[in-house]
FIGU-354661 format. One record per residue (C-alpha): x, y, z. Coordinates in pm, whole numbers. Example, Ala and Ser with C-alpha at 12.3 -4.5 7.8 and 13.67 -1.06 7.14 Angstrom:
// FIGU-354661
<r c1="1230" c2="-450" c3="780"/>
<r c1="1367" c2="-106" c3="714"/>
END
This chain:
// FIGU-354661
<r c1="-52" c2="-13" c3="2"/>
<r c1="315" c2="265" c3="115"/>
<r c1="431" c2="134" c3="-228"/>
<r c1="173" c2="223" c3="-409"/>
<r c1="129" c2="536" c3="-302"/>
<r c1="442" c2="625" c3="-343"/>
<r c1="447" c2="497" c3="-690"/>
<r c1="103" c2="728" c3="-714"/>
<r c1="281" c2="1039" c3="-617"/>
<r c1="584" c2="989" c3="-835"/>
<r c1="378" c2="936" c3="-1122"/>
<r c1="204" c2="1229" c3="-1076"/>
<r c1="486" c2="1461" c3="-1035"/>
<r c1="649" c2="1275" c3="-1321"/>
<r c1="347" c2="1444" c3="-1577"/>
<r c1="308" c2="1692" c3="-1413"/>
<r c1="619" c2="1844" c3="-1492"/>
<r c1="745" c2="1608" c3="-1740"/>
<r c1="696" c2="1961" c3="-2007"/>
<r c1="829" c2="2166" c3="-1755"/>
<r c1="1136" c2="1922" c3="-1702"/>
<r c1="1160" c2="1816" c3="-2074"/>
<r c1="1209" c2="2229" c3="-2177"/>
<r c1="1434" c2="2317" c3="-1849"/>
<r c1="1666" c2="1994" c3="-1923"/>
<r c1="1678" c2="2103" c3="-2369"/>
<r c1="1718" c2="2503" c3="-2246"/>
<r c1="1968" c2="2428" c3="-2037"/>
<r c1="2200" c2="2250" c3="-2134"/>
<r c1="2261" c2="2444" c3="-2404"/>
<r c1="2264" c2="2743" c3="-2215"/>
<r c1="2559" c2="2565" c3="-2120"/>
<r c1="2754" c2="2679" c3="-2443"/>
<r c1="2589" c2="3051" c3="-2418"/>
<r c1="2924" c2="3241" c3="-2522"/>
<r c1="3011" c2="2986" c3="-2713"/>
<r c1="2685" c2="2969" c3="-2921"/>
<r c1="2635" c2="3336" c3="-2885"/>
<r c1="2959" c2="3463" c3="-3069"/>
<r c1="2778" c2="3344" c3="-3408"/>
<r c1="2547" c2="3616" c3="-3391"/>
<r c1="2784" c2="3893" c3="-3347"/>
<r c1="2967" c2="4057" c3="-3592"/>
<r c1="3236" c2="3895" c3="-3798"/>
<r c1="3520" c2="4205" c3="-3793"/>
<r c1="3854" c2="4291" c3="-3962"/>
<r c1="4157" c2="4208" c3="-3691"/>
<r c1="4392" c2="4507" c3="-3679"/>
<r c1="4700" c2="4460" c3="-3563"/>
<r c1="4694" c2="4809" c3="-3236"/>
<r c1="4573" c2="4700" c3="-2903"/>
<r c1="4242" c2="4722" c3="-2874"/>
<r c1="4071" c2="5110" c3="-2765"/>
<r c1="4002" c2="5238" c3="-2433"/>
<r c1="3703" c2="5200" c3="-2281"/>
<r c1="3592" c2="5644" c3="-2314"/>
<r c1="3702" c2="5635" c3="-2617"/>
<r c1="3412" c2="5299" c3="-2740"/>
<r c1="3165" c2="5502" c3="-2457"/>
<r c1="3211" c2="5851" c3="-2642"/>
<r c1="3175" c2="5737" c3="-3052"/>
<r c1="2918" c2="5550" c3="-2910"/>
<r c1="2742" c2="5889" c3="-2814"/>
<r c1="2838" c2="6034" c3="-3123"/>
<r c1="2648" c2="5786" c3="-3292"/>
<r c1="2344" c2="5755" c3="-3121"/>
<r c1="2327" c2="6123" c3="-2925"/>
<r c1="2008" c2="6020" c3="-2772"/>
<r c1="2095" c2="5613" c3="-2632"/>
<r c1="2023" c2="5522" c3="-2283"/>
<r c1="2373" c2="5358" c3="-2258"/>
<r c1="2342" c2="5121" c3="-1981"/>
<r c1="2656" c2="4841" c3="-1961"/>
<r c1="2963" c2="4793" c3="-2134"/>
<r c1="3036" c2="4418" c3="-2177"/>
<r c1="3449" c2="4467" c3="-2245"/>
<r c1="3654" c2="4258" c3="-2513"/>
<r c1="3867" c2="3947" c3="-2363"/>
<r c1="4059" c2="3988" c3="-2681"/>
<r c1="4119" c2="4137" c3="-2997"/>
<r c1="3876" c2="3941" c3="-3134"/>
<r c1="3582" c2="4078" c3="-2919"/>
<r c1="3404" c2="4331" c3="-2963"/>
<r c1="3304" c2="4630" c3="-2706"/>
<r c1="2891" c2="4510" c3="-2659"/>
<r c1="2686" c2="4784" c3="-2506"/>
<r c1="2349" c2="4726" c3="-2394"/>
<r c1="2166" c2="5056" c3="-2425"/>
<r c1="1779" c2="5196" c3="-2479"/>
<r c1="1776" c2="5345" c3="-2845"/>
<r c1="1445" c2="5592" c3="-2919"/>
<r c1="1531" c2="5409" c3="-3294"/>
<r c1="1466" c2="5093" c3="-3186"/>
<r c1="1186" c2="4975" c3="-3051"/>
<r c1="1050" c2="5373" c3="-2891"/>
<r c1="1356" c2="5287" c3="-2675"/>
<r c1="1138" c2="5031" c3="-2421"/>
<r c1="1325" c2="4743" c3="-2569"/>
<r c1="1675" c2="4693" c3="-2444"/>
<r c1="1914" c2="4646" c3="-2752"/>
<r c1="2300" c2="4554" c3="-2806"/>
<r c1="2555" c2="4806" c3="-3042"/>
<r c1="2834" c2="4638" c3="-3119"/>
<r c1="3194" c2="4880" c3="-3103"/>
<r c1="3533" c2="4737" c3="-3262"/>
<r c1="3731" c2="4707" c3="-3026"/>
<r c1="4119" c2="4873" c3="-3209"/>
<r c1="3949" c2="5166" c3="-3442"/>
<r c1="3573" c2="5226" c3="-3225"/>
<r c1="3388" c2="5198" c3="-3597"/>
<r c1="3002" c2="5107" c3="-3509"/>
<r c1="2961" c2="4737" c3="-3646"/>
<r c1="2554" c2="4710" c3="-3519"/>
<r c1="2307" c2="4635" c3="-3318"/>
<r c1="2049" c2="4380" c3="-3217"/>
<r c1="1776" c2="4280" c3="-3000"/>
<r c1="1778" c2="4145" c3="-2609"/>
<r c1="1607" c2="3906" c3="-2424"/>
<r c1="1301" c2="3952" c3="-2697"/>
<r c1="1540" c2="3961" c3="-2992"/>
<r c1="1501" c2="3566" c3="-3090"/>
<r c1="1641" c2="3591" c3="-3426"/>
<r c1="1952" c2="3786" c3="-3415"/>
<r c1="1958" c2="3746" c3="-3021"/>
<r c1="1903" c2="3414" c3="-2957"/>
<r c1="2150" c2="3300" c3="-2664"/>
<r c1="1959" c2="3516" c3="-2436"/>
<r c1="1620" c2="3518" c3="-2562"/>
<r c1="1659" c2="3094" c3="-2430"/>
<r c1="1791" c2="3283" c3="-2107"/>
<r c1="1473" c2="3441" c3="-2064"/>
<r c1="1291" c2="3114" c3="-2184"/>
<r c1="1457" c2="2922" c3="-1887"/>
<r c1="1454" c2="3196" c3="-1642"/>
<r c1="1088" c2="3285" c3="-1637"/>
<r c1="886" c2="3124" c3="-2007"/>
<r c1="903" c2="3485" c3="-2122"/>
<r c1="576" c2="3534" c3="-1876"/>
<r c1="750" c2="3787" c3="-1615"/>
<r c1="623" c2="3722" c3="-1303"/>
<r c1="449" c2="3422" c3="-1371"/>
<r c1="701" c2="3260" c3="-1561"/>
<r c1="911" c2="3278" c3="-1221"/>
<r c1="624" c2="3158" c3="-1069"/>
<r c1="566" c2="2856" c3="-1252"/>
<r c1="940" c2="2821" c3="-1247"/>
<r c1="1043" c2="2767" c3="-871"/>
<r c1="660" c2="2538" c3="-820"/>
<r c1="773" c2="2274" c3="-1124"/>
<r c1="1132" c2="2294" c3="-992"/>
<r c1="925" c2="2179" c3="-652"/>
<r c1="759" c2="1874" c3="-766"/>
<r c1="1085" c2="1791" c3="-1010"/>
<r c1="1241" c2="1733" c3="-674"/>
<r c1="929" c2="1528" c3="-556"/>
<r c1="951" c2="1350" c3="-884"/>
<r c1="1324" c2="1233" c3="-804"/>
<r c1="1302" c2="1203" c3="-433"/>
<r c1="992" c2="941" c3="-477"/>
<r c1="1161" c2="767" c3="-761"/>
<r c1="1512" c2="768" c3="-563"/>
<r c1="1261" c2="587" c3="-303"/>
<r c1="1117" c2="297" c3="-536"/>
<r c1="1358" c2="209" c3="-696"/>
<r c1="1645" c2="217" c3="-442"/>
<r c1="1727" c2="-159" c3="-401"/>
<r c1="1823" c2="-170" c3="-785"/>
<r c1="2115" c2="88" c3="-779"/>
<r c1="2426" c2="-100" c3="-662"/>
<r c1="2275" c2="-354" c3="-930"/>
<r c1="2216" c2="-105" c3="-1184"/>
<r c1="2592" c2="16" c3="-1085"/>
<r c1="2740" c2="-326" c3="-1072"/>
<r c1="2626" c2="-388" c3="-1422"/>
<r c1="2373" c2="-698" c3="-1360"/>
<r c1="2193" c2="-844" c3="-1630"/>
<r c1="1956" c2="-829" c3="-1513"/>
<r c1="1847" c2="-476" c3="-1462"/>
<r c1="2005" c2="-388" c3="-1842"/>
<r c1="1706" c2="-398" c3="-2005"/>
<r c1="1471" c2="-175" c3="-2223"/>
<r c1="1150" c2="-166" c3="-2062"/>
<r c1="1471" c2="-21" c3="-1817"/>
<r c1="1587" c2="263" c3="-1951"/>
<r c1="1384" c2="499" c3="-1739"/>
<r c1="1520" c2="392" c3="-1431"/>
<r c1="1907" c2="324" c3="-1567"/>
<r c1="1909" c2="707" c3="-1672"/>
<r c1="1731" c2="812" c3="-1318"/>
<r c1="2039" c2="636" c3="-1151"/>
<r c1="2339" c2="707" c3="-1373"/>
<r c1="2184" c2="1074" c3="-1323"/>
<r c1="2014" c2="1106" c3="-985"/>
<r c1="2330" c2="1370" c3="-756"/>
<r c1="2292" c2="1557" c3="-1106"/>
<r c1="1934" c2="1609" c3="-1134"/>
<r c1="1881" c2="1601" c3="-764"/>
<r c1="2218" c2="1928" c3="-778"/>
<r c1="2006" c2="2079" c3="-1043"/>
<r c1="1669" c2="2059" c3="-872"/>
<r c1="1795" c2="2201" c3="-555"/>
<r c1="1988" c2="2457" c3="-678"/>
<r c1="1736" c2="2521" c3="-891"/>
<r c1="1456" c2="2574" c3="-600"/>
<r c1="1690" c2="2732" c3="-420"/>
<r c1="1780" c2="3082" c3="-700"/>
<r c1="1358" c2="3085" c3="-707"/>
<r c1="1316" c2="3070" c3="-361"/>
<r c1="1151" c2="3466" c3="-380"/>
<r c1="897" c2="3382" c3="-545"/>
<r c1="731" c2="3201" c3="-245"/>
<r c1="737" c2="3519" c3="-75"/>
<r c1="489" c2="3769" c3="-14"/>
<r c1="757" c2="4035" c3="-142"/>
<r c1="726" c2="3940" c3="-493"/>
<r c1="324" c2="4002" c3="-544"/>
<r c1="337" c2="4350" c3="-449"/>
<r c1="230" c2="4545" c3="-719"/>
<r c1="562" c2="4674" c3="-925"/>
<r c1="469" c2="5085" c3="-1009"/>
<r c1="822" c2="5117" c3="-1147"/>
<r c1="816" c2="5306" c3="-1456"/>
<r c1="1112" c2="5358" c3="-1690"/>
<r c1="1222" c2="5729" c3="-1834"/>
<r c1="1498" c2="5688" c3="-2133"/>
<r c1="1730" c2="5962" c3="-2106"/>
<r c1="2021" c2="6012" c3="-2332"/>
<r c1="2365" c2="5930" c3="-2091"/>
<r c1="2510" c2="6248" c3="-2037"/>
<r c1="2919" c2="6291" c3="-2093"/>
<r c1="3128" c2="6054" c3="-1860"/>
<r c1="3241" c2="6233" c3="-1564"/>
<r c1="3574" c2="6084" c3="-1573"/>
<r c1="3838" c2="5881" c3="-1750"/>
<r c1="3756" c2="5542" c3="-1704"/>
<r c1="4071" c2="5424" c3="-1821"/>
<r c1="4238" c2="5622" c3="-1574"/>
<r c1="4044" c2="5511" c3="-1317"/>
<r c1="4096" c2="5177" c3="-1357"/>
<r c1="4468" c2="5213" c3="-1388"/>
<r c1="4440" c2="5352" c3="-1030"/>
<r c1="4213" c2="5056" c3="-931"/>
<r c1="4474" c2="4839" c3="-1042"/>
<r c1="4694" c2="4948" c3="-842"/>
<r c1="4472" c2="4868" c3="-563"/>
<r c1="4358" c2="4579" c3="-676"/>
<r c1="4615" c2="4409" c3="-965"/>
<r c1="4529" c2="4075" c3="-971"/>
<r c1="4122" c2="4198" c3="-1065"/>
<r c1="4031" c2="4191" c3="-1436"/>
<r c1="3712" c2="4356" c3="-1545"/>
<r c1="3471" c2="4169" c3="-1707"/>
<r c1="3168" c2="4438" c3="-1709"/>
<r c1="3082" c2="4808" c3="-1692"/>
<r c1="2702" c2="4945" c3="-1550"/>
<r c1="2775" c2="5287" c3="-1612"/>
<r c1="2578" c2="5583" c3="-1321"/>
<r c1="2299" c2="5769" c3="-1518"/>
<r c1="2354" c2="6139" c3="-1349"/>
<r c1="2740" c2="6263" c3="-1223"/>
<r c1="2572" c2="6237" c3="-858"/>
<r c1="2526" c2="5796" c3="-898"/>
<r c1="2771" c2="5529" c3="-905"/>
<r c1="2987" c2="5301" c3="-1148"/>
<r c1="3010" c2="4951" c3="-1120"/>
<r c1="3295" c2="4743" c3="-1230"/>
<r c1="3204" c2="4364" c3="-1239"/>
<r c1="3485" c2="4102" c3="-1240"/>
<r c1="3707" c2="3858" c3="-1075"/>
<r c1="4045" c2="3858" c3="-938"/>
<r c1="4278" c2="3616" c3="-1004"/>
<r c1="4297" c2="3433" c3="-701"/>
<r c1="3937" c2="3399" c3="-618"/>
<r c1="3849" c2="3080" c3="-614"/>
<r c1="3750" c2="2884" c3="-850"/>
<r c1="3407" c2="2839" c3="-825"/>
<r c1="3362" c2="3169" c3="-795"/>
<r c1="3224" c2="3369" c3="-1129"/>
<r c1="3509" c2="3517" c3="-1330"/>
<r c1="3247" c2="3819" c3="-1400"/>
<r c1="3047" c2="3901" c3="-1141"/>
<r c1="3250" c2="3771" c3="-819"/>
<r c1="3344" c2="4101" c3="-722"/>
<r c1="3225" c2="4449" c3="-806"/>
<r c1="3432" c2="4762" c3="-711"/>
<r c1="3206" c2="5124" c3="-691"/>
<r c1="3342" c2="5389" c3="-839"/>
<r c1="3234" c2="5796" c3="-753"/>
<r c1="3172" c2="6102" c3="-981"/>
<r c1="3580" c2="6135" c3="-974"/>
<r c1="3706" c2="5788" c3="-1084"/>
<r c1="3760" c2="5681" c3="-688"/>
<r c1="3665" c2="5370" c3="-566"/>
<r c1="3351" c2="5506" c3="-301"/>
<r c1="3274" c2="5075" c3="-203"/>
<r c1="3386" c2="4729" c3="-318"/>
<r c1="3200" c2="4423" c3="-250"/>
<r c1="3444" c2="4147" c3="-310"/>
<r c1="3384" c2="3804" c3="-283"/>
<r c1="3529" c2="3779" c3="11"/>
<r c1="3332" c2="4065" c3="166"/>
<r c1="2937" c2="3873" c3="97"/>
<r c1="2790" c2="3722" c3="364"/>
<r c1="2783" c2="3388" c3="426"/>
<r c1="2410" c2="3379" c3="291"/>
<r c1="2548" c2="3599" c3="-9"/>
<r c1="2851" c2="3314" c3="-130"/>
<r c1="2593" c2="3043" c3="-66"/>
<r c1="2353" c2="3226" c3="-388"/>
<r c1="2664" c2="3284" c3="-547"/>
<r c1="2830" c2="2912" c3="-491"/>
<r c1="2459" c2="2822" c3="-558"/>
<r c1="2381" c2="2996" c3="-870"/>
<r c1="2819" c2="2898" c3="-1044"/>
<r c1="2621" c2="2501" c3="-994"/>
<r c1="2348" c2="2532" c3="-1157"/>
<r c1="2431" c2="2708" c3="-1438"/>
<r c1="2831" c2="2523" c3="-1492"/>
<r c1="3044" c2="2843" c3="-1532"/>
<r c1="3235" c2="2778" c3="-1249"/>
<r c1="3495" c2="2514" c3="-1505"/>
<r c1="3622" c2="2493" c3="-1904"/>
<r c1="3484" c2="2247" c3="-2157"/>
<r c1="3575" c2="1943" c3="-1986"/>
<r c1="3249" c2="2071" c3="-1692"/>
<r c1="3041" c2="2231" c3="-1985"/>
<r c1="3039" c2="1871" c3="-2204"/>
<r c1="2984" c2="1681" c3="-1873"/>
<r c1="2697" c2="1916" c3="-1771"/>
<r c1="2556" c2="1944" c3="-2112"/>
<r c1="2525" c2="1537" c3="-2124"/>
<r c1="2399" c2="1525" c3="-1818"/>
<r c1="2133" c2="1835" c3="-1803"/>
<r c1="1983" c2="1640" c3="-2142"/>
<r c1="1922" c2="1348" c3="-1870"/>
<r c1="1621" c2="1517" c3="-1724"/>
<r c1="1461" c2="1544" c3="-2068"/>
<r c1="1497" c2="1132" c3="-2160"/>
<r c1="1406" c2="1100" c3="-1765"/>
<r c1="1021" c2="1301" c3="-1882"/>
<r c1="1060" c2="1106" c3="-2260"/>
<r c1="1123" c2="751" c3="-2085"/>
<r c1="855" c2="822" c3="-1782"/>
<r c1="556" c2="987" c3="-2000"/>
<r c1="581" c2="619" c3="-2283"/>
<r c1="596" c2="355" c3="-1949"/>
<r c1="297" c2="646" c3="-1802"/>
<r c1="91" c2="560" c3="-2107"/>
<r c1="218" c2="189" c3="-2162"/>
<r c1="47" c2="87" c3="-1839"/>
<r c1="-311" c2="307" c3="-1944"/>
<r c1="-299" c2="130" c3="-2274"/>
<r c1="-218" c2="-200" c3="-2093"/>
END
């Protein structure tokens, strides 16, 4: 009786979350190679022999070409073959209501092209897929569904473990009796159990905010588009001073102040950081309107809870390793979708019989 009840819960949880698991599995596996795939939709340009342009010149060139643009951030080039990628709100692109990405040549400062943000599936597929994976493009409703289905997925994994725990050793010891076509669902579940538990737990932890009352508060914020002002200080000189204080810090993304009294946030990472920490967002250095260091939030300065959140995110997305880690995440990431398909086929076969 107890086993039948657990089996019923396992089947119900699998059916309810089946389509979600399939979609999240496929999109998550692809997103592991986000930067690699996205590079194919970035402009191709001829590399010059001289060094990369300074941020100040790239910023000024962008303002000259798009004088009414509100410049939000800039992803810095990692080498001579990677352009500056500015995130902007430009009146000529969807009336400035949606963000766009403008590419600037890293050596000449020339305009390379513009594409949409996460709503531009055709020209910015990886950004679109990332938003789909995070909210199904349904806003708060999608975020809530993500948190709910993460719980249901976790429930299906736990009940599956309880049901088939006695066969785990047989599977791992490659006993011939369990290696049958009808046991494919169970075999996939055993070999990918640890990975899928990790994905389910970290995914739910990232979405836990949807179960708090603050999540349901009305959002009355209305963005106001205004052209970004001239930069109040020489960023490259300020960054050189930052490097003297933190010589192993490497900037990755800059979020520009939108007023002369605002602060510019420089996100990056130090070489001394642990392997598990993000190379783009683990450390933050805030610059005041004169270019001086106003505040820092290095990874070691975070609270224990914030550190855990950062590590949790890295574990979920597989961004802490090289190609080997990405391949492992891609292969095991597909297992969730395979569990969904094989589980449904088992249910359908049993229903028909």
